[in-house]
MARSEGU-523608 format. One line per 5 residues: their letters; for each residue x, y, z of N, C-alpha, C. Coordinates in steps of 0.02 Angstrom, whole numbers, plus 50000, padded with zeros to 5 digits. Each point is the difference from the previous one (the first is absolute). Layout:
a	X:Y:Z:X:Y:Z:X:Y:Z | ... $
***
This chain:
xxxxx	50042:49940:50000:49958:50060:50000:50044:50062:50000 | 49973:50055:49975:50036:50063:49998:49990:50041:50064 | 49955:49980:50043:49989:50035:50062:49960:50065:49993 | 49961:50008:49947:49960:50060:49990:49936:49994:50041 | 49981:50056:50033:49939:49999:50040:49972:50071:50007 $
xxxxx	49939:50004:50024:49970:50065:50017:50025:50019:50069 | 50037:50056:50004:50029:50022:50063:49953:50044:50040 | 49964:50045:49967:49959:50049:50036:49943:50024:49955 | 49943:50013:50030:49942:50029:49965:49975:50058:50042 | 49997:50059:49969:49978:50060:50035:49937:50026:49967 $
xxxxx	49951:50020:50040:49936:50023:49971:49996:50075:49990 | 50051:50039:50020:49997:50072:49993:49987:50020:49927 | 50044:49979:49956:49990:50014:49929:50000:49934:49961 | 49992:49946:50034:50008:49931:49978:50069:49991:49970 | 50044:49976:50042:50069:49988:49981:50016:49927:50018 $
xxxxx	50019:49962:49950:50017:49930:50010:50075:49993:49987 | 50036:49979:50052:50073:49991:49995:50016:49926:50000 | 50034:49978:49948:50022:49931:49995:50076:49999:50007 | 50029:49942:49999:50072:49993:50005:50035:50039:49945 | 49974:49999:49939:50034:50031:49944:49968:50062:49971 $
xxxxx	49939:50017:50022:49965:50057:49969:49952:50033:50050 | 49982:50062:49984:49948:50036:50037:49949:50025:49950 | 49936:49990:50016:49944:50022:49957:49961:50052:50040 | 49993:50060:49972:49965:50055:50034:49941:50023:49958 | 49940:49999:50031:49941:50027:49968:49989:50069:50029 $
xxxxx	50042:50047:49980:50000:50067:50029:49946:50044:49972 | 49989:50000:49935:49949:50041:49970:49943:49954:49977 | 49961:49977:50049:49948:49951:49986:49946:50026:49955 | 49987:50066:50001:49946:50028:49959:50017:49994:49926 | 50065:49999:49983:50021:49993:49930:50018:49928:49983 $
xxxxx	49991:49954:50046:50016:49930:49987:50074:49988:49991 | 50041:50037:50037:50073:49997:49990:50033:49954:50051 | 50043:49955:49976:50039:49956:50043:50073:50010:49982 | 50041:50018:50049:50071:50008:49988:50035:49938:50026 | 50048:49974:49961:50036:49939:50017:50075:50017:50007 $
xxxxx	50026:49988:50059:50069:50015:50015:50040:49935:50008 | 50059:49998:49970:50046:49944:50010:50036:50011:50066 | 50008:49946:50040:50035:50006:50064:50067:49963:50000 | 50011:49957:49952:50062:49962:49997:50053:50045:49967 | 50058:50003:50031:50051:50046:49976:49979:50071:50020 $
xxxxx	50009:50047:49956:49980:50069:50014:49925:50007:49990 | 49965:50027:50052:49928:50010:49994:49986:50052:49945 | 49953:49984:49955:49983:50045:49946:49929:49987:49976 | 49970:50052:49970:49934:49992:49969:50009:49959:49937 | 49969:49942:49997:50008:49955:49943:49942:50006:49950 $
xxxxx	49941:50016:50025:49942:50004:49956:49944:50040:50034 | 49959:50031:49959:49938:50032:50023:49944:49973:49957 | 49949:49972:50032:49941:49975:49964:49943:50048:50012 | 49966:50019:49948:49941:50042:50006:49942:49960:49970 | 49954:49982:50044:49942:49960:49980:49944:50046:49978 $
xxxxx	49957:49975:49959:49943:50039:49976:49942:49994:50049 | 50014:50008:50064:49949:49996:50052:50027:50031:50064 | 49956:50030:50037:50020:50028:50064:50010:49943:50051 | 50049:50007:50042:50014:49950:50052:49983:50028:50069 | 49961:50055:50002:49986:50035:50063:49970:49956:50053 $
xxxxx	49955:49955:49981:49964:49961:50050:50036:49935:50019 | 50060:49988:49974:50035:49939:50017:50020:49998:50073 | 49993:49941:50029:50023:49989:50068:50041:49935:50000 | 50037:49991:50053:50039:49939:50008:49953:49947:50028 | 49986:49949:49961:49955:49946:50021:50038:49952:50046 $
xxxxx	50058:49976:49978:50042:49957:50041:50070:49999:49972 | 50047:49979:50042:50068:49990:49978:50033:49948:50044 | 50050:49967:49972:50041:49953:50038:50071:50004:49973 | 50042:49952:50014:50069:50003:49978:50011:49993:49926 | 49948:49976:49963:50006:49990:49928:49958:50048:49959 $
xxxxx	49946:50026:50027:49951:50036:49960:49971:50059:50037 | 49974:50047:49960:49960:50054:50027:49942:50008:49952 | 49938:49999:50026:49942:50005:49957:49962:50064:50016 | 49993:50043:49950:49964:50063:50007:49930:49992:49971 | 49951:50029:50033:49931:49991:49978:49963:50067:50000 $
xxxxx	49958:50009:49950:49956:50058:50000:49935:49977:50032 | 49980:50029:50056:49940:49978:50035:49937:50002:49957 | 49955:49953:50012:49934:49995:49969:50003:49983:49926 | 50056:49979:49975:50004:49976:49931:50043:49937:50000 | 50006:49970:49943:50042:49940:49995:50068:50016:49969 $
xxxxx	50017:50064:49994:50064:50019:49971:50054:49995:50053 | 50052:49964:49985:50057:49995:50046:50065:50001:49961 | 50052:50021:50032:50066:50000:49970:50045:49961:50047 | 50030:49947:49975:50044:49960:50041:50073:50013:49983 | 50041:50008:50049:50072:50005:49991:50028:49937:50031 $
xxxxx	50025:49956:49959:50025:49936:50025:50073:49994:49982 | 50039:49977:50047:50073:49994:49992:50017:49927:50005 | 50021:49969:49944:50016:49929:49999:50076:49989:49993 | 50023:49948:50032:50069:49978:49991:49998:49926:49981 | 50015:49984:49938:49997:49929:49981:50052:49959:50038 $
xxx	49980:49941:50020:50046:49955:50036:50046:49967:49949 | 50064:50012:50008:50048:49971:49953:50015:49926:50016 | 49978:49976:50059:50016:49934:50023:49974:49946:49958 $
***
């Protein structure tokens, strides 16, 4: 295994920190997700802008492998899952 996991989940602006990356939903009204690389020098690696507002998203659950965000009262969800294939 590579040892990748979900290290921290913060609900202030919805920030998911994994071993190798950080995902920030800072401008939820514009559907913007910023993706930062954490391995080596920390840097902005990508910005995703979805064609939908993420204002109502909440953290539904998280564990060491996954973080699931849900928009209440609908079936729309966004999952951030971090997998490490077993080389064994």
